N, C-alpha and C positions, 0 to 999 in steps of 0.2 A: 131268355127262350135267344135262341143264334140267330139271326138273320138267315134266311137260303139262299146261296146265291144263284143268280137267275141271269142270261145272254138270250136276248129279245133280238132275234135276228128280221130285219125288215127290208123290204126289198121298195126301192127307192119310186119316188112321186113320176107321173107322166113323164116323158122327154119332152120338149119342146122343138122338137127336130120336124121339119115336114118333110114328109116321103113325098120325094119326084115321082110323077108317074110313068115318064121316060126308061125307056128302057135302057139298061147299062151291063158293058162289059162285066170280065170278071175285076180289073183295074178299077170301073166306075163303083164297082161294089165295094174296093177298099177304102175306096175314096168318102162312099157315103157311110163306112162304118165310123170313118176319121171325122167325119163329121158329125155323125152322132156321140162319139163320144168327147166333142168339144162343147159339145149344148147343156143346158139348164134342164130345169123343168117348166111345163105349162105355167105361165103367171097365176093363172087362178085355178090352180090345183092344193090344194089343202087337206094333209092328211086326218085321219077321222079320231074325230073328238076322246075316244077310249087312247091313243094311241099317244097323242097330247098329252093327256093326264098321267099313262105310265113313262113318257119322254120325262114330263115333271121328279116325277120321283127317282127317278136314275141317277144313279152314280156318276155313271160313266157314259157319255154322249160319244159314238164316233161313229166315221165316215168312212168309207173308199174314196181317192182323191181324185175323181170323174165328177164334174159338175151335177150333172143329175144327181149325184149322192152327196156331195157335199152341201148343194141346195135344198135339198129334203131332209139334212140332217137340221138348217138353220129354218127351216119352216114347222119342226116337230120341238125345237128347242132355241125360240129367236133372242135369250137374255144369256142362254149358256155358252162355256167353253165346247168347242167340236174338234176332238182328237183324229187327224185324219192322216191315213194310210195307204198307201198302195197295196201294201197285204190285202185288201180288199175287194182290188178292182174285179171288175169280170172275166171271166174264162172266153177266150177268146172261139166260137164255134170254127171249126173247118168249113171250109166253102168249096163246093164240088168248081173241081177247075174244069168246067165245059167252054169252047170255045164260042158262045152265042150270045145273046145280049137279050137281057128279061128284064122287066120291071123290078125295082129293089126291094119291093115286099116278095118276091116270087124269089131272089136269090135266100132273103131273109127265111123263108116260108122252109127252102130245101135244106139251107142249114138245120135248122129246128127237127127236122125230119130227120135228117143224116143223125143227127145229135141222140135223139130220141132210140130210134137204133142201136146206140152204141151202148146207152142205160140199161136197155133190154138187156144185151148184151155182156154188161159188167166193164166196157173198156169205152166208156163216157169220160176218164182223165187222162191227160199227159202226165208223166212222172215229176214234170216241173211241177205244175199244177196241183199236182195231189199233195206235192211238198211244202208249198205256198198254204194247206190248206191244212197242213200241219200244226206247222210252222204258227200259221192265226189260231188254231184252235188251242195251242196253248199257251198263246199269249194272252188269248181272252180270259181261258179258266186260271191264269195266274192274277191277275187283275181283278177277278172277283172273287178269288179265294177267303178274303175277309168278309163273304157275304152280302155285298154288294149287289147292284143287277148295273147292267150294260145292254146298251140298247143301238145296236149296230146295222148301222144302213148302207147296204151292198146292193149286190145283182142277183136276176137268178139263177142263172147256171152257178156262178159260185158258192149261189149262197149253198144249193143243195153237194156241192161239195162238200164245203164247211161243216153243216150240218150232218155230215155221213161221218166226218173226224171228231166230234163231240162225240157221237155214238160211241165209236170206238174206242171212246176214251173212259165212256162210262156214266157218257150225261144222259138224262131221259127227256125226248120230248113230251113237254106239256099242255103243250094246245099249238093248235095252228087259226090262222085268219085269214081267207082268200086267198088260199092256192098258191101261186103263182103270180097273180095279179099287182100291179102297183097297191102300194102303202099296206102290202101282204104281212103278215108277219108269222115267226117260228119260234116259239120257247121253249128254250131248255132249261136244267136245274141238273147237279149231280146226282147221280142214283142215290149215294149215301150221305145221308142230311146228318 
């Protein structure tokens, strides 16, 4: 019996970055975003037991090169080699260019609101990000063509784009746990087994 290829897209654990409550302008939002991207995950955050077991049986452990994804992959499989790739980095959401000051969390909320609107209109990605998601889906599909399993630690917005490209390549969704939450998983297998 031939093993079925499987790609499991995991959203990283919760970031250790501490949101500031003070108001910031647009430049402050970009500084906040840069600091967030340099930060790993909360020291006490542990992946669900079922996800650890899945990673133990996977042939490939892969992560975005951002610290929160790398640290998450290492918590999933501490004794394993992790393949790290910038292809899996988060998609940068547009931030409204308002000449005002607000708490960073309000800016983040607005960016996600704009993103949600763009998702509804089918315009949620740039050509560059779409090309990156296509390249990533081709790479991952080629990696597991032998029937192996890849556990891929990435980010919420980019995972959505990557999942759309896997579906376009003929893969099917075989389960989701946790929606967009930290440590959530979206699993895919080829449509023709």
